[in-house]
N, C-alpha and C positions, 0 to 999 in steps of 0.2 A: 819675330814671327809671334804673332799671336792668333791660336785656332779661332774661329770666328765665324758665325752664320746672323742672317736676319731673317726674321719670324714676320712674313709678310700675309695678306690676305685679298682677295677681290673687292672686298666691302667692308665697311665697319660693321661691328656686329657678328663677325666670322668666328670670333673666339682667338684673336691675337693675342690678348692680354692672359688668357686662361693657358695657353700654348706657353709662351714666353715665359710667365713666371713660374710655371710648374717645370718648364724644363731647366730653368735656373736654380730653381731649389731641389729638384732631381740632381744636377752636376754638383751642386755642392755638397748634397748628402752624400755622395760618392766621393768625396775629398777633393775635387778640381777646387781651385781657386778662380771663381767667376766674376767677369766684369758685366755689370747691368747696364745697358742703354736704352735709350728711347727717343726715337725719330718725331720731332716736332717740339711744340712748345708746352707738351704737357706735363704738369707737375704731380698728378695725384699717383699715376702710373709708376712713377720712379721711387714711389714710397715702398711700394709692393715689392719691386724688385730689388731694393735694399733690405728689406725685409728676408727676402728670398736667399742672399747673397751675401749678406755682413757686409757690403761694401757702399759706397754712397751710388744712388742711381744718377746717370749723369743724362743730359739731352743734346742730341744732334740735331739742329737745326740749320740749314743752310740758307733760310730766309733771314734769320735774326743775325745770324754770325758770318754768313760767308760762306763760300763753297769750298775756297781755301783753306780754312779754320778745320774743317771736319773732320779730315785724317790725323789732324795732329792732337784735335782735343780727343779723339777716340784713343789713340798711341798713351795719352796721359792718363786717361781713365783705366786703359787695360794695361799698363805698366805692370809688371811683375805675374800677371795673370795666366792660368793654364788655357782658359776660354772665354770667348765673348759673345753675349747673346745680345741682338739688338731687335727692341719691337719695332715695328713698322707702324704706321698711321694712316688710318683711313684705308682707302682700297691702294693698292701698290703705287698705281702709277698717278695716285692722286697727290697733288702738290698746293703750291699758293695759286690762288684764283688767277688766272690771265697770264699766269707766268710760265706756262708749259710744264716741265718736270720739276722746276725750282722746289725742294723742301720736301718732294715725293719720298717715299720708301725706295722705287728703283733707283733714284737720283743717290741716295745714301749708301744703297749697294754697290752700284758703278764705282761711286768714289774709294768706297772701303775694300773692292775687288773682294766682295763678300758673296757666298752662295746663298740662295735664298729657300727658304722652307714655306712654301704655300699652305695656309691653312683655309680649308675649304669648309663653310656650313652645306654640309649634304644633305639635310633633313628633309629637302625636298624634291629629290632628284636621284637619279641613279645612274644611267648609260651618258648622259648628257653632262656628268661631271668631265667625263673625257675630252669634249670640246671646250668646256670651261677652261682647263689646266692648260689644254693647247694653245688656246686662243692667248693664255698670259706668258706661256713660255716662249711662245715664236713673236711675242710684239715689238719688243725689242731684245733685239740677239746679243746684246752688251749684258742684259741681265740674266744672270745664270739659275735657272730654277733647279737645285738639286735635288727637291724631294716633295711630297705633299705630305699633309696631315688631315685626316678626315675628322670633321669634327660634327657632334650632334649624329651618329649615326642611330639608326632605330633598332637593329638587331642583326643577330648573326648572318642573316640571308641577305639583308641591306649590305652589310659591308663584304660580302661575296661580292654581290653584282658590282658593287662601285670598285673592288680592285678587279674584279674582270674586264671593266670599261679602261680602266687605266692602263692595264696591261700594254694595249694598243697605243698608249701616247708616249712612251718610252719614258715617262717620270716616274721614279718608284714612290711606292707609298711608304713611307715611314712611320706611320701610326694611325691608329684610328681609336677616337674618343665616343664611349656611347650616351646618347641623349640623354639616358636617364641618370647619368654621373656627375653632370654639369653641377660644378661648385657656386652657388649663388653668392656673391659681392653687394651689398646694398648700394644703390644710388640715391642721389636728390638730383638738384636743379643744375648744378654744373658738372655733374659723372658722378665715378665712384666716390665712397665716402673714405676718406683718407685715413691712413693706417693711425696715425696720432690720435683718432677721435674712437679707435675701435683696437686697439693694442692686442688685447686678447685673443679677441675674434678673428682678427687679421691672422695672428699666429697660427691658428687652427685652420684658417682657410688656405693659407699658403703650403701647410702640410699637406691638406689634401690636394691640392692641386697637383704636387710633387709626387703624391702616391697614384693621380689619375694619369699623367703623364708617363710615369715610370712603367706603370702597369699596360699601357695602351700604346706606347712608343718604342720604337727600337733605338735603345738611346746608343748604343756603342755604334749603330750607322749615323745616327745624328753627330755623332762627336767627329767619327772618320770625314764627314761630310766639312764638318768645321773645321779639322787639321788639313782640309785640300785647299783651304785658301792659299794664294800666294804672297809672298812676301810684300808688304805694304811700303816699305823704305821711303818714309817720313821720319822728321824729328818730334817728338813729342813736345807738345803745349807746354810751356813752364811759365806760372805765375809770374816770377820774380823777372825772367828776361822780359815780360811782356810790360810789365810795371816800369823797368829800368828804360825801356824803349819808348814809353807812352809819350805823346804829346797830351795837352789839355791840363796840365798841370802847373803849378807855379812856385817859386821857392817861398817857401813859409817867411812871414815877415815877424816871425819870434819864433823862441827856441821851446821845443816841447819840454814841459816839466812830468818828473815822476816815470819816464822812460817811454815805453810805447804808449801811445794815446787809447784808452779805452772804447771802443764802439759796441754797445751795446744791440744784439739783433732778437727782434722777436720772434717767439717759438711755440711749442705747445699745440695744443687743439686746433686754436684761432688763427694762427698763422702759422701756416704749413707749408707755401709756395716758395721757394728759393731754389736757386740754381748752386751747385756745390763750388764752381767755380768763384761765386762772388765773395764766399769767407775768404777763398784762397788768394784771391786778388787783392782783399783788405789787408789780410797779414802780411802779404808781401810788400805792400804800400807803406809798412810798417805799425800796423795796427794790433793791439790784443783784442779779438772779438769774443764776446761773450754775452751766451744765450739767457734770455730770461721768460718768463711764461707770464704775459697780461692777464691772465685768467688766474694766476696763483701768487705772484710774486706783487707785493706792495711797495716797493723800491725799486728803482734802477740799479744795476750793479755798480758796485762801489767805485766812485773816479770816471763815469760816463762823460765822455768827454764830444760822441756823437752816436747817434741812433738811425738804426736800420728795420725798418717795419716793412715787410714783403707782402705778397698775398695770402689768401686763405677765405675763412669763412666766419667772419664779424657778425654777419647777421643771424649766424646761428646762436650765437654766444653773445649778442648783444646785452640781454640783462646782465649776464654774470661781469661782463667787461665795463657796464656801467657800474655795478655795485663795487666794482675794485677802485674807489674813488681817493685813496691814498695813491696808488699809481698814476691816475688821470692827471691828478694835479701834479706831480713828478715829471710827467712828460710834459704836460704844460708849461712849467716852468722851466725846464730845460729847452724849449722851444724860444722862451721867452728872451734867453739869455743869448741867443743869437748861436748857439750850438747847431752844429750840422746836422739835420733830420733829412733823410731820403726815405719817401714812404710811397708804394705801391699798390693800388687798388685797394686792398684790405687795410692797409696802412692809412691812406686817403682818406676811407670811412671812420678809421679811428680818431682820426686828427680832427674831425668834423664837430658840432658843435651837438649835432645827435644823430643818430643812426634808428630807424624806426620807432621816432618818439622819446629813446633812451640816451639820456645825455652821454657824448663821448667827451673826449678831452678837451675840446672848445678852442683848439689852437687855430683852425680854418674857420672862417665865417661862412658858412656853409649846410644845409640840412641835406642828410642821404636818407634813402627808403629803399625798400624792395621795389621790383617793377616786375612785369609782367613780360618785358621784354629781353630776349638775350642779345645782347651786344657781343660779337664773336668775330675777331679776324686780326689779318696781320696790317700793320700800319707803315707809315713812311713819315717820320719826323722831324722837326729842327727845333732846337732849343731859343726861344725868342725872350728868355729873360736872363740874366747873368744869375747863376745860382752855384751854391756848393758841390754842386755834383756835376754841373755842365756849363759850358761859357757859349754866350750868344752865339748860334750859327753852326753850333754841333750837331750834326745830322746823324742818324741812325735809324733803324729798324726796329720795332716793339710788335705786342701783339696785346689786342683786350680780349677780356674773357669774364663777363660779369650781367648778373641781373640787378644790379641797383642804378640806381643814378642820385647824383647831388646836384644841387642847385643853391647857387649858379655853379655852371660846367667849370668856370674858370675865375680866378680871381683878378684882381687890377694887373697884375704881374702874372700871365699864364707860365705855364711851364713849358708847354710844346705846341707849335703850329703843325697841323696835321696835313697831310697830304693824300691820304686814303683811309678810306673811300669817298672821303668829299674834305674840302678846304674847310678847316676849324681851328680854333684855338682851344685848350684844354690844360686843365689843372693848376697849382697855384705855388707860386714863389714870394717866400717873405721872409725876412732876415735869412737865418740858415736853413728854412725849410723848403724842401723840393717833394711836392706831392703831386700825385698822378695816377689816371687809372691805368697807364702805360705800362706792360710790364717788358723790361728790355733785359738784354743779356751781357753783361758788362765785359766777357771776354771779346766782344766786339768793339768796344770802346774802353780799354783798361785804363785811359786816361781820367775818366770817372772815379774808379777807384783811388787812383792816384791824388786827385783832386780833393774829394771828400776827406782823405786820411790827411791830408797836408792842412786843411782847413781844422782839425779836430784838434792837430798838434800845435796851433798858432795859440 
């Protein structure tokens, strides 16, 4: 039994991240072991959650992973914790476009049988807040809204009016946060600036959020609400079991030398986007996972047999990445040797010839640059070229989120064929390299990790 609650809102911008992160930090400061989770594919908020709790921030995405994996993944992340806090996405009932409730906060709350705390931006309303809360509470009887936190409250009199109105709704007010107390977290073209880029400031911001929530919310009532959640009754997801039962790998043609093959994983300020389960799956498949920072390290980790370069912000650090010529040569050398390389989004840009005119690794015959157009959304994809990551015909769902373009968009052997929002091919497969804009969640296809490590071991 894990006490749990979901922090939701009527719309984006209402203050979910403020409340969820502050609540996580306040519970942790009170001595509770807190499990942090985020609905959807977002990579940035979980970094703040991890800072607040001291545990990996984990994503719960029913589109990427399938509804059936949500509760097991939650149970895996929350194992041994006193309470779990799940930050929602967008408006509570908003999900994958054209897919009904799929991937919505409401769906996750129902799957987890978790009570919901609704965060309402009250800055431009008083009595109308009751109608808003009533509508959200009655829309789906399977969603249990256990309380409201009023955000951006203007004054003591404003708070009094809001509370009077909500007395008639039957939904208790569990907190009120004043407008003047908002903690500002800087944003840019893809959302909040990640923790890794502003560590000291982020620590201070999370501490301020904790104090704000502690001062304005009834923590005892919120914890009691979380503890009212019923037994979930599922087995926790287990990386070793998933890899052992995965299809898509093959027997290695040679024996690994030197024990577990070293898989180097890009990290640091330029490469902050990854799911915690990816490293767990790689280790379960037999790899020794070693992080390195392309902004600082001039060599790959000793004995590197494979390379994973996830998402992030290389466009922000293009001069620094370009200036680390020894590492660029090392990456190019590893790729030319045929070693497995898995690159997503930022990794794709780093492997290109150049990014905004700055020389990159030159592994791929493509030029990358910033764009005014935001590419954002879920995708359905099929592997169209045999690679170190996926066999031809492998079908999965992914997510794109970038303001860059690479020309050409696909190499002679593309990585994926896309089915949404339009039919196209995308990405590059050459020798051991698989590079694409598509972010994927390997928990949905553990055979990818198994296949990748097998090739590293050969």
